[in-house]
C-alpha positions as CSV (number, residue, x, y, z in Angstrom):
1,M,98.3,47.8,-34.8
2,K,96.5,46.9,-32.0
3,I,96.6,49.7,-29.0
4,G,94.8,49.3,-25.5
5,F,93.6,51.6,-23.2
6,I,93.5,51.4,-19.5
7,G,90.7,54.3,-19.1
8,A,88.0,54.9,-21.4
9,G,87.2,58.8,-21.0
10,V,88.2,61.8,-23.1
11,V,91.8,61.0,-24.1
12,A,91.1,57.3,-25.0
13,R,88.0,58.6,-27.1
14,T,90.1,60.8,-28.8
15,L,93.3,59.1,-29.7
16,A,91.3,56.1,-31.1
17,K,89.3,58.5,-33.4
18,H,92.5,59.6,-34.4
19,V,94.0,55.9,-35.3
20,L,91.3,54.0,-36.4
21,P,91.0,55.4,-40.0
22,F,94.8,54.3,-40.0
23,G,93.5,50.7,-40.0
24,H,94.3,50.1,-36.2
25,K,92.4,48.5,-33.9
26,V,91.5,49.3,-30.5
27,L,90.4,47.8,-27.0
28,L,89.2,50.0,-24.5
29,S,88.6,49.3,-21.2
30,N,87.9,50.4,-17.5
31,S,87.2,49.6,-13.9
32,R,83.0,49.0,-14.7
33,G,83.5,46.4,-17.5
34,P,83.0,46.2,-21.2
35,E,79.3,46.5,-21.0
36,S,79.7,50.0,-19.6
37,L,81.6,50.6,-23.1
38,A,79.2,49.5,-25.2
39,S,77.8,53.0,-26.8
40,L,81.2,54.5,-27.2
41,V,82.5,51.1,-29.3
42,T,79.7,51.8,-31.6
43,E,80.1,55.8,-31.8
44,L,84.0,54.7,-32.7
45,G,82.8,51.8,-35.2
46,S,85.1,49.3,-36.9
47,G,88.3,48.4,-35.5
48,A,87.3,49.2,-31.8
49,T,86.3,46.9,-29.1
50,A,85.8,47.3,-25.7
51,G,87.4,44.4,-22.8
52,M,88.6,44.2,-19.2
53,P,92.0,46.1,-18.8
54,Q,94.1,42.7,-18.6
55,Q,92.8,42.1,-22.2
56,A,93.7,45.9,-23.1
57,A,97.2,45.3,-21.0
58,D,98.3,42.1,-23.9
59,Q,97.8,44.9,-27.3
60,D,100.9,46.1,-29.2
61,I,100.6,49.4,-27.2
62,V,98.8,50.1,-24.1
63,V,97.6,53.4,-23.7
64,L,97.2,54.4,-19.6
65,A,94.5,56.7,-19.5
66,T,93.1,56.9,-16.1
67,N,92.9,59.4,-13.5
68,W,95.8,59.8,-11.3
69,P,94.0,59.0,-8.3
70,R,93.2,55.5,-10.1
71,V,96.9,54.6,-11.5
72,Q,98.0,52.3,-9.0
73,S,95.3,50.3,-8.5
74,A,94.9,50.0,-12.6
75,L,98.6,48.8,-12.6
76,F,98.4,46.6,-9.1
77,S,95.8,44.6,-11.2
78,L,97.7,43.4,-14.0
79,P,101.1,41.0,-14.2
80,D,104.3,41.7,-15.6
81,W,104.5,43.9,-18.7
82,K,107.3,41.9,-20.2
83,G,108.8,44.6,-21.8
84,R,105.5,45.7,-23.8
85,V,105.0,49.2,-24.3
86,L,103.4,51.1,-22.1
87,V,102.1,54.8,-22.9
88,D,101.8,56.9,-19.9
89,A,98.8,59.9,-20.6
90,T,98.5,60.4,-17.2
91,N,99.2,63.7,-15.4
92,R,99.6,63.9,-11.5
93,V,97.0,65.8,-10.3
94,A,95.8,65.2,-6.4
95,G,92.2,67.1,-7.2
96,Y,90.0,68.0,-10.0
97,S,87.6,70.2,-8.4
98,P,89.5,72.5,-8.2
99,L,92.6,71.6,-10.3
100,V,95.3,70.7,-7.5
101,L,98.6,69.4,-8.7
102,G,100.2,66.5,-6.8
103,D,103.6,67.0,-5.6
104,I,105.9,67.1,-8.5
105,S,109.1,67.9,-6.3
106,G,110.5,64.5,-6.6
107,R,110.3,62.0,-9.1
108,T,108.3,62.6,-12.3
109,S,105.2,61.0,-12.2
110,S,106.3,58.2,-15.2
111,E,109.1,57.4,-13.0
112,I,106.5,56.2,-10.7
113,V,104.3,54.8,-13.3
114,A,107.3,52.9,-14.3
115,D,107.6,51.4,-10.7
116,L,104.2,50.2,-10.4
117,A,104.1,48.6,-13.7
118,P,107.5,46.1,-14.0
119,G,109.1,45.1,-17.1
120,A,107.0,47.7,-19.4
121,K,108.6,50.3,-21.2
122,V,107.0,53.2,-20.2
123,V,106.7,56.3,-23.0
124,K,105.3,59.1,-21.7
125,A,102.9,60.9,-24.3
126,F,99.3,62.5,-25.0
127,N,99.1,64.4,-21.6
128,S,100.8,68.1,-22.4
129,V,97.7,69.2,-24.3
130,P,93.7,69.6,-23.6
131,M,92.2,66.8,-25.6
132,S,90.3,69.7,-27.4
133,W,93.4,71.1,-28.7
134,I,93.4,67.9,-31.1
135,S,89.5,67.1,-31.5
136,D,90.1,68.3,-35.7
137,F,89.4,64.3,-36.8
138,S,89.6,66.2,-40.4
139,S,92.6,65.3,-42.9
140,T,93.5,68.8,-43.0
141,K,93.4,69.5,-39.0
142,P,96.6,71.6,-37.3
143,S,100.2,69.9,-37.2
144,T,99.7,70.1,-33.6
145,V,103.6,69.2,-31.7
146,L,103.0,66.2,-28.9
147,F,106.1,65.4,-27.1
148,I,107.0,62.0,-25.8
149,S,109.6,61.1,-23.2
150,G,111.3,57.8,-22.2
151,D,114.3,55.3,-21.6
152,H,113.9,53.0,-24.6
153,P,114.3,54.1,-27.5
154,D,112.7,50.8,-29.5
155,A,109.5,51.8,-27.4
156,K,109.3,55.3,-28.5
157,K,109.9,55.0,-32.1
158,P,106.3,53.3,-32.7
159,V,104.8,55.6,-30.4
160,S,106.5,58.8,-32.1
161,D,105.3,56.5,-36.0
162,L,101.3,56.6,-34.5
163,I,101.5,60.2,-33.7
164,E,103.0,61.2,-37.1
165,Q,100.5,58.9,-38.9
166,A,97.8,60.6,-36.8
167,G,98.7,63.8,-38.7
168,F,100.6,65.4,-35.7
169,S,104.4,66.4,-35.5
170,C,106.1,64.3,-32.7
171,I,108.9,65.9,-30.6
172,D,111.3,63.5,-28.6
173,L,112.4,65.3,-25.4
174,G,114.6,62.6,-23.9
175,S,114.9,60.5,-21.3
176,L,111.4,60.5,-18.2
177,A,113.7,61.8,-15.6
178,I,114.6,65.5,-18.0
179,G,111.9,65.1,-20.4
180,G,109.2,64.0,-18.2
181,R,109.6,66.5,-15.8
182,L,109.3,68.9,-18.9
183,Q,106.2,67.7,-20.1
184,Q,104.4,66.5,-17.4
185,L,101.5,69.0,-15.3
186,G,103.6,71.5,-13.9
187,G,106.4,71.4,-16.2
188,P,107.4,74.1,-18.8
189,L,106.2,72.2,-21.8
190,A,102.8,71.6,-20.1
191,G,99.8,73.4,-22.2
192,V,102.2,75.1,-24.3
193,R,100.3,75.1,-27.7
194,L,102.3,74.5,-30.7
195,T,101.8,73.6,-34.2
196,L,104.3,73.8,-37.2
197,S,102.4,75.6,-40.7
198,E,104.6,73.3,-43.1
199,R,106.4,70.3,-42.8
200,F,110.1,69.7,-43.7
201,V,110.8,67.1,-46.3
202,P,114.4,66.5,-47.0
């Protein structure tokens, strides 16, 4: 599978390190251009490349991993999504020093992302835990629970499969309106650390 990242910070770096060992390809992008990502691509090794956001948006799964204030400008620069899967890994943060939540009383952040990316099948994922909690890349890492939400079952399936393949446990919370509210920053499941001690095999 080809996975594009819009944003190349700690979220993109962490997720790329989890999926590359399984033969997936990753294309990272940022607002500064692919040349600025040369050292990161070298660090990640085989299967990793850098490109422009437009190239990242053409991959099988696209992960939006920018800071919230940059979401609108990042998505406005891209064309119609034509049914492609867009994973929203962002959190609605108005300020970072100190950390200040944006307004979470209205529509969920992922519903807003869906409005900004017409035609995309948006899946909320990878936002509810700090990346430091899933920075163990060994085969014996804890089976940390990662939540997903979305309005398109066919889009959630490949994201769920990717999470499970990487050694985590995926729990589907339902729609963006319901599940997205539970897992977005400020919701009751954001920042909750859950791990499974053993997996049930039917």
